[in-house]
Every structure is written in C-alpha cells, then in structure tokens.
PyMOL Python script that loads the backbone (N, CA, C, O; Angstrom):
from pymol import cmd

cmd.read_pdbstr("""\
ATOM      1  N   MET A   1     113.274 220.252  79.869  1.00  0.00           N
ATOM      2  CA  MET A   1     113.263 221.327  80.832  1.00  0.00           C
ATOM      3  C   MET A   1     113.325 220.743  82.250  1.00  0.00           C
ATOM      4  O   MET A   1     112.574 219.828  82.588  1.00  0.00           O
ATOM      5  N   LYS A   2     114.208 221.273  83.052  1.00  0.00           N
ATOM      6  CA  LYS A   2     114.392 220.765  84.404  1.00  0.00           C
ATOM      7  C   LYS A   2     113.279 221.255  85.326  1.00  0.00           C
ATOM      8  O   LYS A   2     112.744 222.351  85.163  1.00  0.00           O
ATOM      9  N   ASP A   3     112.949 220.411  86.292  1.00  0.00           N
ATOM     10  CA  ASP A   3     111.966 220.766  87.315  1.00  0.00           C
ATOM     11  C   ASP A   3     112.613 221.772  88.269  1.00  0.00           C
ATOM     12  O   ASP A   3     113.679 221.506  88.822  1.00  0.00           O
ATOM     13  N   SER A   4     111.979 222.906  88.457  1.00  0.00           N
ATOM     14  CA  SER A   4     112.558 223.967  89.286  1.00  0.00           C
ATOM     15  C   SER A   4     112.747 223.528  90.740  1.00  0.00           C
ATOM     16  O   SER A   4     113.662 224.002  91.412  1.00  0.00           O
ATOM     17  N   LYS A   5     111.901 222.637  91.225  1.00  0.00           N
ATOM     18  CA  LYS A   5     112.046 222.152  92.598  1.00  0.00           C
ATOM     19  C   LYS A   5     113.282 221.280  92.739  1.00  0.00           C
ATOM     20  O   LYS A   5     113.976 221.343  93.754  1.00  0.00           O
ATOM     21  N   LEU A   6     113.560 220.467  91.732  1.00  0.00           N
ATOM     22  CA  LEU A   6     114.767 219.625  91.756  1.00  0.00           C
ATOM     23  C   LEU A   6     116.021 220.482  91.686  1.00  0.00           C
ATOM     24  O   LEU A   6     117.008 220.207  92.369  1.00  0.00           O
ATOM     25  N   VAL A   7     115.983 221.512  90.868  1.00  0.00           N
ATOM     26  CA  VAL A   7     117.120 222.426  90.743  1.00  0.00           C
ATOM     27  C   VAL A   7     117.354 223.154  92.064  1.00  0.00           C
ATOM     28  O   VAL A   7     118.492 223.273  92.518  1.00  0.00           O
ATOM     29  N   ALA A   8     116.277 223.640  92.679  1.00  0.00           N
ATOM     30  CA  ALA A   8     116.394 224.347  93.958  1.00  0.00           C
ATOM     31  C   ALA A   8     116.951 223.429  95.034  1.00  0.00           C
ATOM     32  O   ALA A   8     117.785 223.848  95.837  1.00  0.00           O
ATOM     33  N   PHE A   9     116.497 222.179  95.056  1.00  0.00           N
ATOM     34  CA  PHE A   9     117.009 221.217  96.038  1.00  0.00           C
ATOM     35  C   PHE A   9     118.499 220.980  95.816  1.00  0.00           C
ATOM     36  O   PHE A   9     119.284 221.006  96.764  1.00  0.00           O
ATOM     37  N   GLY A  10     118.883 220.751  94.575  1.00  0.00           N
ATOM     38  CA  GLY A  10     120.288 220.520  94.259  1.00  0.00           C
ATOM     39  C   GLY A  10     121.166 221.696  94.638  1.00  0.00           C
ATOM     40  O   GLY A  10     122.271 221.517  95.151  1.00  0.00           O
ATOM     41  N   GLU A  11     120.674 222.897  94.385  1.00  0.00           N
ATOM     42  CA  GLU A  11     121.427 224.103  94.748  1.00  0.00           C
ATOM     43  C   GLU A  11     121.581 224.213  96.257  1.00  0.00           C
ATOM     44  O   GLU A  11     122.628 224.637  96.746  1.00  0.00           O
ATOM     45  N   LYS A  12     120.546 223.834  96.996  1.00  0.00           N
ATOM     46  CA  LYS A  12     120.604 223.889  98.462  1.00  0.00           C
ATOM     47  C   LYS A  12     121.606 222.863  98.989  1.00  0.00           C
ATOM     48  O   LYS A  12     122.377 223.159  99.902  1.00  0.00           O
ATOM     49  N   VAL A  13     121.596 221.676  98.423  1.00  0.00           N
ATOM     50  CA  VAL A  13     122.570 220.651  98.829  1.00  0.00           C
ATOM     51  C   VAL A  13     123.986 221.164  98.580  1.00  0.00           C
ATOM     52  O   VAL A  13     124.851 221.053  99.449  1.00  0.00           O
ATOM     53  N   ARG A  14     124.221 221.722  97.398  1.00  0.00           N
ATOM     54  CA  ARG A  14     125.547 222.247  97.061  1.00  0.00           C
ATOM     55  C   ARG A  14     125.945 223.377  98.018  1.00  0.00           C
ATOM     56  O   ARG A  14     127.083 223.425  98.484  1.00  0.00           O
ATOM     57  N   GLU A  15     125.015 224.275  98.306  1.00  0.00           N
ATOM     58  CA  GLU A  15     125.285 225.404  99.200  1.00  0.00           C
ATOM     59  C   GLU A  15     125.700 224.917 100.597  1.00  0.00           C
ATOM     60  O   GLU A  15     126.697 225.382 101.151  1.00  0.00           O
ATOM     61  N   VAL A  16     124.940 223.996 101.149  1.00  0.00           N
ATOM     62  CA  VAL A  16     125.248 223.476 102.490  1.00  0.00           C
ATOM     63  C   VAL A  16     126.566 222.716 102.470  1.00  0.00           C
ATOM     64  O   VAL A  16     127.380 222.845 103.384  1.00  0.00           O
ATOM     65  N   ARG A  17     126.773 221.921 101.420  1.00  0.00           N
ATOM     66  CA  ARG A  17     128.023 221.154 101.297  1.00  0.00           C
ATOM     67  C   ARG A  17     129.231 222.093 101.275  1.00  0.00           C
ATOM     68  O   ARG A  17     130.229 221.842 101.950  1.00  0.00           O
ATOM     69  N   LYS A  18     129.137 223.161 100.509  1.00  0.00           N
ATOM     70  CA  LYS A  18     130.254 224.107 100.421  1.00  0.00           C
ATOM     71  C   LYS A  18     130.447 224.874 101.722  1.00  0.00           C
ATOM     72  O   LYS A  18     131.581 225.153 102.112  1.00  0.00           O
ATOM     73  N   GLU A  19     129.360 225.217 102.396  1.00  0.00           N
ATOM     74  CA  GLU A  19     129.465 225.886 103.698  1.00  0.00           C
ATOM     75  C   GLU A  19     130.230 225.024 104.692  1.00  0.00           C
ATOM     76  O   GLU A  19     130.981 225.530 105.526  1.00  0.00           O
ATOM     77  N   LYS A  20     130.026 223.715 104.589  1.00  0.00           N
ATOM     78  CA  LYS A  20     130.683 222.781 105.497  1.00  0.00           C
ATOM     79  C   LYS A  20     132.046 222.331 104.978  1.00  0.00           C
ATOM     80  O   LYS A  20     132.720 221.508 105.596  1.00  0.00           O
ATOM     81  N   LYS A  21     132.438 222.887 103.829  1.00  0.00           N
ATOM     82  CA  LYS A  21     133.733 222.592 103.221  1.00  0.00           C
ATOM     83  C   LYS A  21     133.932 221.085 102.992  1.00  0.00           C
ATOM     84  O   LYS A  21     134.977 220.515 103.306  1.00  0.00           O
ATOM     85  N   ILE A  22     132.887 220.473 102.434  1.00  0.00           N
ATOM     86  CA  ILE A  22     132.910 219.052 102.109  1.00  0.00           C
ATOM     87  C   ILE A  22     132.925 218.922 100.587  1.00  0.00           C
ATOM     88  O   ILE A  22     132.150 219.588  99.902  1.00  0.00           O
ATOM     89  N   SER A  23     133.784 218.084 100.064  1.00  0.00           N
ATOM     90  CA  SER A  23     133.803 217.851  98.625  1.00  0.00           C
ATOM     91  C   SER A  23     132.583 217.022  98.229  1.00  0.00           C
ATOM     92  O   SER A  23     131.994 216.322  99.053  1.00  0.00           O
ATOM     93  N   GLN A  24     132.226 217.116  96.975  1.00  0.00           N
ATOM     94  CA  GLN A  24     131.109 216.333  96.465  1.00  0.00           C
ATOM     95  C   GLN A  24     131.402 214.844  96.640  1.00  0.00           C
ATOM     96  O   GLN A  24     130.513 214.064  96.979  1.00  0.00           O
ATOM     97  N   GLU A  25     132.639 214.466  96.409  1.00  0.00           N
ATOM     98  CA  GLU A  25     133.034 213.064  96.542  1.00  0.00           C
ATOM     99  C   GLU A  25     132.872 212.584  97.988  1.00  0.00           C
ATOM    100  O   GLU A  25     132.367 211.486  98.222  1.00  0.00           O
ATOM    101  N   LEU A  26     133.296 213.399  98.953  1.00  0.00           N
ATOM    102  CA  LEU A  26     133.171 213.012 100.356  1.00  0.00           C
ATOM    103  C   LEU A  26     131.702 212.951 100.767  1.00  0.00           C
ATOM    104  O   LEU A  26     131.298 212.030 101.478  1.00  0.00           O
ATOM    105  N   LEU A  27     130.906 213.912 100.332  1.00  0.00           N
ATOM    106  CA  LEU A  27     129.482 213.887 100.655  1.00  0.00           C
ATOM    107  C   LEU A  27     128.847 212.609 100.116  1.00  0.00           C
ATOM    108  O   LEU A  27     128.085 211.946 100.819  1.00  0.00           O
ATOM    109  N   ALA A  28     129.153 212.273  98.899  1.00  0.00           N
ATOM    110  CA  ALA A  28     128.606 211.053  98.304  1.00  0.00           C
ATOM    111  C   ALA A  28     129.001 209.830  99.131  1.00  0.00           C
ATOM    112  O   ALA A  28     128.175 208.954  99.387  1.00  0.00           O
ATOM    113  N   GLU A  29     130.255 209.775  99.544  1.00  0.00           N
ATOM    114  CA  GLU A  29     130.734 208.653 100.353  1.00  0.00           C
ATOM    115  C   GLU A  29     129.995 208.600 101.695  1.00  0.00           C
ATOM    116  O   GLU A  29     129.540 207.537 102.115  1.00  0.00           O
ATOM    117  N   LEU A  30     129.879 209.746 102.359  1.00  0.00           N
ATOM    118  CA  LEU A  30     129.208 209.801 103.659  1.00  0.00           C
ATOM    119  C   LEU A  30     127.725 209.423 103.555  1.00  0.00           C
ATOM    120  O   LEU A  30     127.156 208.840 104.478  1.00  0.00           O
ATOM    121  N   ALA A  31     127.125 209.758 102.437  1.00  0.00           N
ATOM    122  CA  ALA A  31     125.698 209.487 102.231  1.00  0.00           C
ATOM    123  C   ALA A  31     125.444 208.109 101.628  1.00  0.00           C
ATOM    124  O   ALA A  31     124.294 207.682 101.530  1.00  0.00           O
ATOM    125  N   GLY A  32     126.503 207.411 101.224  1.00  0.00           N
ATOM    126  CA  GLY A  32     126.336 206.100 100.607  1.00  0.00           C
ATOM    127  C   GLY A  32     125.754 206.174  99.209  1.00  0.00           C
ATOM    128  O   GLY A  32     124.982 205.310  98.792  1.00  0.00           O
ATOM    129  N   ILE A  33     126.141 207.228  98.490  1.00  0.00           N
ATOM    130  CA  ILE A  33     125.633 207.485  97.140  1.00  0.00           C
ATOM    131  C   ILE A  33     126.826 207.581  96.192  1.00  0.00           C
ATOM    132  O   ILE A  33     127.874 208.106  96.568  1.00  0.00           O
ATOM    133  N   ASP A  34     126.676 207.085  94.985  1.00  0.00           N
ATOM    134  CA  ASP A  34     127.737 207.200  93.986  1.00  0.00           C
ATOM    135  C   ASP A  34     128.024 208.674  93.689  1.00  0.00           C
ATOM    136  O   ASP A  34     127.095 209.479  93.629  1.00  0.00           O
ATOM    137  N   ARG A  35     129.293 209.037  93.505  1.00  0.00           N
ATOM    138  CA  ARG A  35     129.679 210.426  93.289  1.00  0.00           C
ATOM    139  C   ARG A  35     129.022 211.012  92.048  1.00  0.00           C
ATOM    140  O   ARG A  35     128.589 212.164  92.071  1.00  0.00           O
ATOM    141  N   SER A  36     128.940 210.257  90.982  1.00  0.00           N
ATOM    142  CA  SER A  36     128.315 210.800  89.771  1.00  0.00           C
ATOM    143  C   SER A  36     126.816 211.036  89.984  1.00  0.00           C
ATOM    144  O   SER A  36     126.253 211.988  89.445  1.00  0.00           O
ATOM    145  N   TYR A  37     126.182 210.180  90.760  1.00  0.00           N
ATOM    146  CA  TYR A  37     124.765 210.357  91.098  1.00  0.00           C
ATOM    147  C   TYR A  37     124.581 211.628  91.916  1.00  0.00           C
ATOM    148  O   TYR A  37     123.605 212.355  91.729  1.00  0.00           O
ATOM    149  N   MET A  38     125.520 211.898  92.824  1.00  0.00           N
ATOM    150  CA  MET A  38     125.463 213.126  93.622  1.00  0.00           C
ATOM    151  C   MET A  38     125.551 214.347  92.704  1.00  0.00           C
ATOM    152  O   MET A  38     124.880 215.351  92.941  1.00  0.00           O
ATOM    153  N   GLY A  39     126.362 214.262  91.677  1.00  0.00           N
ATOM    154  CA  GLY A  39     126.459 215.347  90.704  1.00  0.00           C
ATOM    155  C   GLY A  39     125.126 215.601  90.013  1.00  0.00           C
ATOM    156  O   GLY A  39     124.730 216.749  89.815  1.00  0.00           O
ATOM    157  N   TYR A  40     124.439 214.524  89.648  1.00  0.00           N
ATOM    158  CA  TYR A  40     123.117 214.661  89.029  1.00  0.00           C
ATOM    159  C   TYR A  40     122.141 215.342  89.987  1.00  0.00           C
ATOM    160  O   TYR A  40     121.342 216.186  89.583  1.00  0.00           O
ATOM    161  N   ILE A  41     122.220 214.963  91.259  1.00  0.00           N
ATOM    162  CA  ILE A  41     121.329 215.542  92.263  1.00  0.00           C
ATOM    163  C   ILE A  41     121.588 217.040  92.386  1.00  0.00           C
ATOM    164  O   ILE A  41     120.654 217.842  92.372  1.00  0.00           O
ATOM    165  N   GLU A  42     122.861 217.411  92.506  1.00  0.00           N
ATOM    166  CA  GLU A  42     123.195 218.836  92.685  1.00  0.00           C
ATOM    167  C   GLU A  42     122.837 219.679  91.467  1.00  0.00           C
ATOM    168  O   GLU A  42     122.573 220.874  91.600  1.00  0.00           O
ATOM    169  N   ARG A  43     122.824 219.083  90.301  1.00  0.00           N
ATOM    170  CA  ARG A  43     122.455 219.829  89.088  1.00  0.00           C
ATOM    171  C   ARG A  43     120.947 219.836  88.854  1.00  0.00           C
ATOM    172  O   ARG A  43     120.466 220.494  87.932  1.00  0.00           O
ATOM    173  N   GLY A  44     120.203 219.109  89.678  1.00  0.00           N
ATOM    174  CA  GLY A  44     118.754 219.046  89.498  1.00  0.00           C
ATOM    175  C   GLY A  44     118.338 218.115  88.385  1.00  0.00           C
ATOM    176  O   GLY A  44     117.233 218.229  87.855  1.00  0.00           O
ATOM    177  N   ASP A  45     119.216 217.191  88.025  1.00  0.00           N
ATOM    178  CA  ASP A  45     118.927 216.244  86.948  1.00  0.00           C
ATOM    179  C   ASP A  45     118.288 214.956  87.450  1.00  0.00           C
ATOM    180  O   ASP A  45     117.847 214.131  86.649  1.00  0.00           O
ATOM    181  N   GLN A  46     118.234 214.777  88.765  1.00  0.00           N
ATOM    182  CA  GLN A  46     117.770 213.513  89.320  1.00  0.00           C
ATOM    183  C   GLN A  46     116.703 213.737  90.376  1.00  0.00           C
ATOM    184  O   GLN A  46     116.903 214.506  91.316  1.00  0.00           O
ATOM    185  N   ASN A  47     115.583 213.076  90.224  1.00  0.00           N
ATOM    186  CA  ASN A  47     114.525 213.104  91.223  1.00  0.00           C
ATOM    187  C   ASN A  47     114.817 211.974  92.202  1.00  0.00           C
ATOM    188  O   ASN A  47     114.728 210.800  91.844  1.00  0.00           O
ATOM    189  N   ILE A  48     115.163 212.325  93.432  1.00  0.00           N
ATOM    190  CA  ILE A  48     115.620 211.321  94.385  1.00  0.00           C
ATOM    191  C   ILE A  48     114.471 210.781  95.236  1.00  0.00           C
ATOM    192  O   ILE A  48     113.379 211.349  95.279  1.00  0.00           O
ATOM    193  N   THR A  49     114.755 209.661  95.912  1.00  0.00           N
ATOM    194  CA  THR A  49     113.786 209.074  96.827  1.00  0.00           C
ATOM    195  C   THR A  49     113.876 209.763  98.188  1.00  0.00           C
ATOM    196  O   THR A  49     114.843 210.465  98.484  1.00  0.00           O
ATOM    197  N   LEU A  50     112.873 209.553  98.985  1.00  0.00           N
ATOM    198  CA  LEU A  50     112.856 210.079 100.343  1.00  0.00           C
ATOM    199  C   LEU A  50     114.031 209.514 101.146  1.00  0.00           C
ATOM    200  O   LEU A  50     114.627 210.218 101.961  1.00  0.00           O
ATOM    201  N   THR A  51     114.355 208.253 100.912  1.00  0.00           N
ATOM    202  CA  THR A  51     115.495 207.627 101.593  1.00  0.00           C
ATOM    203  C   THR A  51     116.785 208.370 101.282  1.00  0.00           C
ATOM    204  O   THR A  51     117.588 208.622 102.181  1.00  0.00           O
ATOM    205  N   LYS A  52     116.991 208.720 100.027  1.00  0.00           N
ATOM    206  CA  LYS A  52     118.202 209.459  99.635  1.00  0.00           C
ATOM    207  C   LYS A  52     118.232 210.841 100.276  1.00  0.00           C
ATOM    208  O   LYS A  52     119.290 211.314 100.690  1.00  0.00           O
ATOM    209  N   LEU A  53     117.075 211.486 100.357  1.00  0.00           N
ATOM    210  CA  LEU A  53     116.998 212.789 101.006  1.00  0.00           C
ATOM    211  C   LEU A  53     117.530 212.690 102.435  1.00  0.00           C
ATOM    212  O   LEU A  53     118.346 213.510 102.856  1.00  0.00           O
ATOM    213  N   TYR A  54     117.068 211.690 103.172  1.00  0.00           N
ATOM    214  CA  TYR A  54     117.502 211.531 104.552  1.00  0.00           C
ATOM    215  C   TYR A  54     118.973 211.134 104.648  1.00  0.00           C
ATOM    216  O   TYR A  54     119.656 211.545 105.586  1.00  0.00           O
ATOM    217  N   GLN A  55     119.471 210.350 103.705  1.00  0.00           N
ATOM    218  CA  GLN A  55     120.891 209.991 103.695  1.00  0.00           C
ATOM    219  C   GLN A  55     121.756 211.238 103.497  1.00  0.00           C
ATOM    220  O   GLN A  55     122.766 211.413 104.180  1.00  0.00           O
ATOM    221  N   ILE A  56     121.361 212.089 102.573  1.00  0.00           N
ATOM    222  CA  ILE A  56     122.120 213.316 102.296  1.00  0.00           C
ATOM    223  C   ILE A  56     122.050 214.253 103.495  1.00  0.00           C
ATOM    224  O   ILE A  56     123.067 214.814 103.903  1.00  0.00           O
ATOM    225  N   ALA A  57     120.858 214.427 104.063  1.00  0.00           N
ATOM    226  CA  ALA A  57     120.701 215.299 105.228  1.00  0.00           C
ATOM    227  C   ALA A  57     121.558 214.807 106.388  1.00  0.00           C
ATOM    228  O   ALA A  57     122.213 215.605 107.057  1.00  0.00           O
ATOM    229  N   SER A  58     121.558 213.529 106.623  1.00  0.00           N
ATOM    230  CA  SER A  58     122.363 212.957 107.705  1.00  0.00           C
ATOM    231  C   SER A  58     123.844 213.196 107.469  1.00  0.00           C
ATOM    232  O   SER A  58     124.575 213.566 108.388  1.00  0.00           O
ATOM    233  N   ALA A  59     124.285 212.983 106.240  1.00  0.00           N
ATOM    234  CA  ALA A  59     125.697 213.185 105.900  1.00  0.00           C
ATOM    235  C   ALA A  59     126.105 214.646 106.088  1.00  0.00           C
ATOM    236  O   ALA A  59     127.242 214.930 106.465  1.00  0.00           O
ATOM    237  N   LEU A  60     125.186 215.565 105.828  1.00  0.00           N
ATOM    238  CA  LEU A  60     125.463 216.996 105.991  1.00  0.00           C
ATOM    239  C   LEU A  60     125.194 217.484 107.419  1.00  0.00           C
ATOM    240  O   LEU A  60     125.471 218.635 107.755  1.00  0.00           O
ATOM    241  N   GLU A  61     124.655 216.600 108.241  1.00  0.00           N
ATOM    242  CA  GLU A  61     124.301 216.923 109.624  1.00  0.00           C
ATOM    243  C   GLU A  61     123.312 218.090 109.713  1.00  0.00           C
ATOM    244  O   GLU A  61     123.471 219.018 110.507  1.00  0.00           O
ATOM    245  N   VAL A  62     122.294 218.001 108.871  1.00  0.00           N
ATOM    246  CA  VAL A  62     121.188 218.959 108.881  1.00  0.00           C
ATOM    247  C   VAL A  62     119.894 218.150 108.810  1.00  0.00           C
ATOM    248  O   VAL A  62     119.921 216.950 108.535  1.00  0.00           O
ATOM    249  N   SER A  63     118.772 218.806 109.056  1.00  0.00           N
ATOM    250  CA  SER A  63     117.496 218.104 108.911  1.00  0.00           C
ATOM    251  C   SER A  63     117.110 218.056 107.429  1.00  0.00           C
ATOM    252  O   SER A  63     117.538 218.885 106.626  1.00  0.00           O
ATOM    253  N   ALA A  64     116.305 217.078 107.104  1.00  0.00           N
ATOM    254  CA  ALA A  64     115.811 216.984 105.728  1.00  0.00           C
ATOM    255  C   ALA A  64     115.046 218.257 105.367  1.00  0.00           C
ATOM    256  O   ALA A  64     115.112 218.733 104.234  1.00  0.00           O
ATOM    257  N   LYS A  65     114.327 218.794 106.338  1.00  0.00           N
ATOM    258  CA  LYS A  65     113.556 220.032 106.115  1.00  0.00           C
ATOM    259  C   LYS A  65     114.473 221.166 105.697  1.00  0.00           C
ATOM    260  O   LYS A  65     114.095 221.979 104.854  1.00  0.00           O
ATOM    261  N   ASP A  66     115.673 221.241 106.266  1.00  0.00           N
ATOM    262  CA  ASP A  66     116.608 222.307 105.920  1.00  0.00           C
ATOM    263  C   ASP A  66     116.999 222.265 104.449  1.00  0.00           C
ATOM    264  O   ASP A  66     117.305 223.301 103.859  1.00  0.00           O
ATOM    265  N   LEU A  67     116.991 221.092 103.862  1.00  0.00           N
ATOM    266  CA  LEU A  67     117.349 220.961 102.446  1.00  0.00           C
ATOM    267  C   LEU A  67     116.178 221.280 101.533  1.00  0.00           C
ATOM    268  O   LEU A  67     116.363 221.544 100.345  1.00  0.00           O
ATOM    269  N   LEU A  68     114.980 221.256 102.084  1.00  0.00           N
ATOM    270  CA  LEU A  68     113.777 221.524 101.286  1.00  0.00           C
ATOM    271  C   LEU A  68     113.296 222.953 101.412  1.00  0.00           C
ATOM    272  O   LEU A  68     112.515 223.422 100.584  1.00  0.00           O
ATOM    273  N   SER A  69     113.749 223.645 102.429  1.00  0.00           N
ATOM    274  CA  SER A  69     113.293 225.003 102.671  1.00  0.00           C
ATOM    275  C   SER A  69     113.953 225.988 101.727  1.00  0.00           C
ATOM    276  O   SER A  69     115.065 225.768 101.247  1.00  0.00           O
ATOM    277  N   ASP A  70     113.255 227.068 101.472  1.00  0.00           N
ATOM    278  CA  ASP A  70     113.804 228.146 100.630  1.00  0.00           C
ATOM    279  C   ASP A  70     114.769 228.993 101.431  1.00  0.00           C
ATOM    280  O   ASP A  70     115.336 229.949 100.902  1.00  0.00           O
TER     281      ASP A  70
END
""", "prot")
cmd.dss("prot")
cmd.show_as("cartoon", "prot")
cmd.util.cbc("prot")
cmd.orient("prot")
C-alpha cells in the first residue's frame, strides 16, 4: 500500500510540471535526477531525500513548500 503523503507529493510535482509545460524527462534533467526515478517520484513509489525535494523545486522554479502544500 502506497503512503498517501508520497502519492500527494508526486501528484503535486506532476501538476506543477504540466502547468509549466515541462516533460518528465526535461524535469529530471533539470533536477539532476534519472528520468525513471522521476517517474517513481510522481507515482508516489519513492520516498525522496530532502536534497531531492529542493532539486525538484529549483528545477520547477517553485519553493519546496509549494510542493508539500495541499
């Protein structure tokens, strides 16, 4: 069973990425993360580190808090 917080985070990352019209592959490249790993994150399959959170937020040009908020 997936952790609901991880799923919510992944959905928020996907939502912001799509709003900015960025492909998953480009986001992964900008964040310095493997594309398949980014897929795991967006599906809520991966519990990421704080460092990865900030890398993703920076790549999306949003605050880390924006990705954690409901």
